[in-house]
C-alpha positions in Angstrom: -0.1 0.2 0.0 1.9 3.2 -1.1 3.2 5.3 1.8 1.5 8.4 2.9 3.1 11.6 5.3 3.0 9.0 8.2 5.2 6.1 6.2 7.8 7.5 4.2 11.4 6.9 4.2 13.4 8.4 6.6 14.8 11.5 5.4 18.0 11.6 5.9 17.5 8.7 3.5 16.6 10.5 0.8 18.3 14.0 1.4 21.4 12.9 2.9 24.9 13.5 0.6 26.1 10.3 -0.9 28.5 8.4 1.9 26.6 10.4 5.0 26.3 8.4 7.9 24.2 10.4 9.5 20.8 8.8 10.0 17.5 10.0 11.6 16.1 7.5 14.0 15.1 4.5 12.5 11.4 4.1 13.2 10.1 7.6 13.6 8.4 7.0 10.2 7.7 3.1 10.1 8.2 2.0 6.2 5.1 0.1 6.9 2.3 -0.3 9.1 2.1 -4.0 10.4 -0.8 -5.3 7.9 -3.5 -6.2 11.0 -3.1 -2.6 11.8 -3.6 -1.9 7.7 -6.7 -3.9 7.5 -8.1 -2.8 10.4 -10.4 -0.1 8.6 -11.8 -2.8 6.3 -12.6 -5.6 9.1 -14.4 -2.3 10.5 -16.8 -1.5 7.2 -17.1 -5.4 6.8 -18.2 -6.0 10.3 -20.9 -2.4 10.4 -22.5 -3.2 7.1 -23.0 -7.3 7.9 -23.9 -6.2 11.4 -26.6 -3.7 9.6 -28.2 -6.2 7.5 -28.3 -9.0 9.9 -29.3 -7.0 13.2 -33.1 -6.3 13.9 -32.4 -3.1 15.0 -31.3 -0.7 12.5 -27.7 0.2 12.0 -26.5 -1.1 15.0 -23.3 -1.2 13.0 -23.0 2.3 12.8 -20.3 3.3 15.5 -18.4 0.5 13.5 -18.5 2.3 10.4 -17.8 5.6 11.6 -14.5 3.9 13.8 -13.7 2.6 10.3 -13.7 5.9 8.5 -11.1 7.8 11.3 -9.3 4.9 11.1 -8.2 5.0 7.7 -7.9 8.4 7.7 -5.5 7.9 10.4 -3.4 5.5 8.9 -3.9 4.9 5.5 -3.0 6.8 1.9 -6.2 9.8 1.0 -7.1 7.5 -2.1 -7.6 4.7 0.6 -9.1 6.9 2.8 -11.6 7.7 0.0 -12.6 4.6 -1.1 -13.0 3.3 2.5 -15.5 6.7 3.0 -17.7 5.4 -0.5 -17.7 1.9 0.7 -19.5 2.9 3.7 -21.8 5.9 2.1 -22.7 3.3 -0.6 -23.4 0.4 2.0 -25.2 2.3 4.2 -27.2 3.8 1.1 -28.0 0.1 0.2 -29.3 -0.6 3.2 -31.7 1.8 3.5 -32.5 1.0 0.2 -33.3 -2.3 1.1 -34.8 -1.1 4.4 -37.1 1.2 2.5 -36.2 4.3 4.5 -33.9 5.6 1.7 -37.1 8.2 0.8 -38.0 9.5 4.1 -36.2 11.7 6.6 -34.9 8.5 8.8 -33.0 7.1 5.7 -31.9 10.8 5.0 -30.6 11.3 8.1 -28.5 8.1 8.1 -27.1 8.7 5.3 -26.3 12.2 5.8 -24.5 11.1 9.2 -22.4 8.6 6.9 -21.5 11.4 4.5 -20.4 13.6 7.7 -18.5 10.3 9.3 -16.2 9.5 5.8 -15.7 13.7 5.7 -14.3 13.2 9.5 -11.6 10.2 8.0 -10.8 12.5 5.4 -10.4 15.4 7.6 -8.1 13.0 9.9 -6.2 12.4 7.1 -5.3 15.6 6.0 -4.6 16.9 9.1 -2.0 14.2 10.0 -0.7 14.4 6.6 0.2 18.2 7.0 2.0 17.7 10.4 3.8 15.1 8.3 5.1 17.2 5.8 5.6 20.2 8.3 7.5 17.8 10.8 9.5 16.5 7.2 10.7 20.3 6.7 11.4 20.9 10.5 13.7 17.5 10.2 15.7 18.5 7.1 16.9 21.7 8.8 18.0 19.6 11.7 19.9 17.4 9.8 21.3 20.3 7.6 22.4 22.0 10.4 23.9 19.1 12.7 25.8 17.7 9.2 27.2 21.6 9.1 28.4 21.3 12.8 29.6 18.1 12.4 30.9 17.2 9.1 32.6 13.7 8.2 36.2 13.0 9.2 38.5 12.2 6.9 38.8 8.3 5.6 42.4 7.9 6.1 45.0 9.3 8.1 48.7 7.5 7.0 48.3 3.9 8.5 44.9 4.7 10.4 41.3 4.4 9.0 38.5 5.9 10.3 35.1 5.9 10.3 32.5 7.9 12.0 28.4 7.4 12.8 26.0 9.9 14.0 22.5 8.1 15.2 20.1 10.5 16.1 17.8 8.9 18.8 13.6 8.6 18.2 12.9 12.5 18.9 11.2 13.7 16.2 12.9 16.8 14.8 15.2 17.8 18.0 19.0 18.4 17.5 21.2 16.1 19.7 24.4 17.0 21.1 26.4 14.3 20.7 30.0 15.2 18.8 33.1 13.8 17.1 36.5 14.9 15.3 39.5 13.6 14.3 42.8 15.2 13.6 46.5 15.4 12.3 49.1 17.8 14.3 52.7 17.8 15.0 51.7 15.7 18.0 50.0 12.3 16.3 46.5 12.1 15.3 43.8 12.9 17.7 40.2 12.4 18.2 37.4 13.9 20.4 34.4 11.9 21.2 31.8 14.3 23.3 28.3 14.4 24.4 26.4 17.9 25.3 24.4 17.9 28.2 20.3 18.4 26.3 19.5 19.0 22.8 18.2 21.4 20.5 20.2 25.1 19.1 21.5 25.1 22.3 23.3 21.8 22.4 24.6 22.2 18.8 26.1 25.9 19.4 28.0 24.1 22.4 29.4 21.1 19.9 30.2 24.6 17.6 32.3 25.6 20.5 33.8 22.6 21.5 34.6 21.7 17.8 36.5 25.0 17.3 38.7 24.9 20.1 39.6 21.4 19.7 40.6 22.0 16.3 42.7 25.3 17.2 44.4 23.7 20.3 44.8 20.7 19.0 47.9 22.2 16.3 49.0 24.0 19.2 48.9 21.6 22.8 51.9 19.4 23.2 49.7 17.9 26.1 45.9 16.5 26.0 45.6 18.4 30.2 46.5 21.6 27.9 44.2 20.9 25.2 41.3 19.8 27.4 41.9 23.3 29.3 41.6 25.9 26.3 38.3 23.7 25.6 37.2 24.5 29.1 38.4 28.2 28.7 36.6 28.5 25.5 33.5 27.2 26.6 33.3 29.2 30.3 33.5 32.2 27.8 30.8 31.2 26.0 28.5 30.3 28.9 29.0 33.8 30.3 26.2 34.5 27.5 23.8 32.7 28.9 21.6 32.1 31.7 22.7 31.6 35.4 20.8 28.1 35.3 22.7 26.9 32.1 25.8 27.9 33.3 25.1 25.6 36.7 23.7 22.5 35.0 25.3 23.0 31.1 28.3 20.4 31.1 30.2 18.1 28.7 31.7 15.0 28.8 34.6 13.9 26.3 37.2 11.5 25.6 40.3 13.0 24.0 43.0 10.7 22.7 46.1 10.8 20.8 47.8 8.6 18.4 51.5 8.1 19.2 53.8 9.3 16.3 54.1 5.8 14.5 50.7 4.3 16.1 52.4 2.6 18.2 50.2 3.7 21.2 47.4 5.7 22.4 47.2 8.6 25.0 43.8 9.1 26.8 42.4 11.4 29.1 38.8 10.8 30.5 36.9 13.9 31.2 33.7 11.7 32.6 33.1 10.1 29.6 32.5 6.2 28.7 35.6 4.6 28.3 36.5 3.4 25.1 36.8 -0.2 23.5 40.1 -1.7 22.2 39.0 -4.5 19.4 42.2 -6.7 18.4 41.3 -9.8 16.7 38.4 -11.7 18.4 39.1 -9.8 21.8 36.9 -6.5 22.3 37.6 -4.9 26.1 37.4 -1.2 27.4 40.4 0.6 27.7 41.3 2.0 31.2 41.6 5.7 31.1 42.8 6.6 34.6 40.9 8.5 37.1 37.6 9.9 35.2 38.3 14.1 35.6 35.5 16.5 35.9 33.4 16.9 32.5 34.2 20.3 30.5 32.3 23.3 31.3 32.6 22.3 35.2 36.6 24.1 35.6 34.3 26.3 38.2 34.3 23.5 40.7 38.2 23.9 41.0 40.5 20.5 40.6 43.6 19.4 38.1 43.5 16.7 35.9 45.5 14.2 36.1 47.9 13.1 32.8 46.4 10.9 30.4 47.0 6.8 30.4 49.0 5.2 28.0 48.2 2.2 26.3 49.4 0.0 23.2 47.8 0.0 19.9 49.0 -2.9 17.5 48.3 -3.4 14.3 45.4 -4.7 13.0 43.7 -3.7 16.5 40.3 -0.7 16.1 40.0 1.7 18.6 36.1 2.3 19.8 35.0 5.9 20.9 31.1 5.8 21.7 28.3 7.6 23.7 26.5 6.9 26.4 24.0 6.0 23.8 25.5 3.0 23.4 26.7 2.3 26.6 23.3 3.4 28.6 21.0 2.4 25.7 18.5 -1.1 27.9 16.9 -3.9 26.7 13.2 -4.5 28.0 14.5 -6.1 31.0 16.3 -2.5 32.0 20.1 -4.2 31.7 22.6 -1.7 29.6 24.3 -2.6 26.9 27.8 -3.8 26.6 30.1 -3.4 24.0 32.6 -5.9 25.0 30.1 -8.9 25.8 28.4 -8.5 22.4 31.3 -7.7 20.2 33.6 -10.3 21.5 34.1 -13.3 19.4 32.9 -11.2 16.1 36.4 -10.3 14.7 38.6 -9.9 13.6 37.6 -6.8 11.9 38.9 -5.3 8.4 37.8 -1.6 8.5 36.2 0.6 11.3 32.9 1.0 9.7 32.5 -3.0 9.6 32.8 -2.7 13.4 30.6 0.3 13.6 28.0 -1.3 11.1 28.0 -4.5 13.6 28.0 -2.2 16.8 24.6 -0.8 15.6 22.7 -3.4 14.8 23.7 -4.8 17.9 22.4 -2.2 19.8 19.2 -1.8 17.6 18.6 -5.2 18.2 19.5 -5.1 21.9 17.0 -2.3 22.6 14.1 -3.8 21.0 12.2 -0.7 19.9 13.4 3.8 20.2 16.2 4.6 21.8 16.2 7.1 24.4 19.5 8.9 23.7 21.5 9.9 20.7 24.5 7.8 20.0 27.9 9.1 18.4 30.5 6.3 17.1 34.2 6.7 16.3 36.4 4.0 14.9 40.3 3.9 14.0 42.2 1.1 13.0 45.6 0.6 12.6 46.3 -1.2 9.3 48.9 -3.0 9.4 52.2 -2.6 7.7 52.4 -3.6 4.2 
C-alpha cells in the first residue's frame, strides 16, 4: 500500500549526501504499518455493514463504520481513505433501500450521518499529512544544521583508517549534542568524542564552540590536559552569554585520544566520558583511562586534571569511541548494553566501518525499539604495515 506522510522513508535516506553516515531516527516513520493495522478499517467496514444487514435493530453497526472512517484517515493514504468513505456511504445507502427508508427522513438522516463520518476520516487524513510534511521540513533543517556543525572525518590518515556514525534517537526533529572530530597534528593524530548535555540549538551551539576550540588547540598544545584546558576556557567564555541556570547545569563529557607518532600507542584523557574499547582479533575490551576528570564546562568547581593514560595500539586493532547512547542503551529488562560482551568473538574486523555497522545493529537489537538518547561512534583502525 503506498506510503503517506506518516510512512515515508526517513528524510536522511532521501536527502543526505552520498556516503553520509548521519541518520535520522530509524523508526520515526515506519516503512509500513503492520498488516493487521492496515486491514483494520476494511474489517470494521465489513463488520459494520454485516451487523446492520443482519441486526433486527436498524444500524447498530454505525459506530463501527464511523471508527472505520476515522481509522482509515489516521493510518492510510488519501486515496484509500476516500475508498473506505465511499464504500461506507454506498453500503449504508444500499441498506436504506433494502429497508425501504431511502425516501423518508430517517433514511436521509442516516445517509447524512454516514457522509459526515466519511468527511471526518478525510479531515483526519489531511491534518496528519500536513503535520507529517511540516515535520519533514523541520527534520531536514535540523539534519542540515547538524551536518554543517559535525562534518564527516577523513577516511584515511596515514596508516589509520577512520569511520564515524551519528545515529539520532527517536526524538522527532530535536537535534542532539553528540560530537566527534579527528585531526592530524604535529603531536600525532588526535581524536575527540563528546556528549553535550541537552538537545536543540543550545546543544548545537555548544558543539560548535567545542569543535572549534579542539581544532585550534590541538595544533598548538603539546599535552592533552592543556588541550582540555583550552577547550574548557572556550566553553566558559561562551557560557557567560547564557543564563545562570544554564551555566550551572551545562556540561560536556568528553574523551580525548592521541595516537602516538608511528601509531605504536595511545594516550587517553577522560573528562567524565564512557571508556573506549579496543577490538583486536576476536577480543574486545574496555580500555583503562585512569582517574576520570570533571566534564568540560565544570572548571568553576576547581581541581586539576591527571595525566593521560597510555595503552598499546597494535597493528590490525580498532579503537572504538562511543557516547552514552551506546553504553546506556537498555533492553526490556533494563539491562545496560555492554559493547565488549556483544562484540566479543565477532572479529577480526577488516575496517572500522565494519565495527560500527555491527555495533549499531547490536544496539538496535538490544533495545528492540526506540532509544532515549542519540549515539555517536568513532572508530580508528591501525592497518598492518605492508
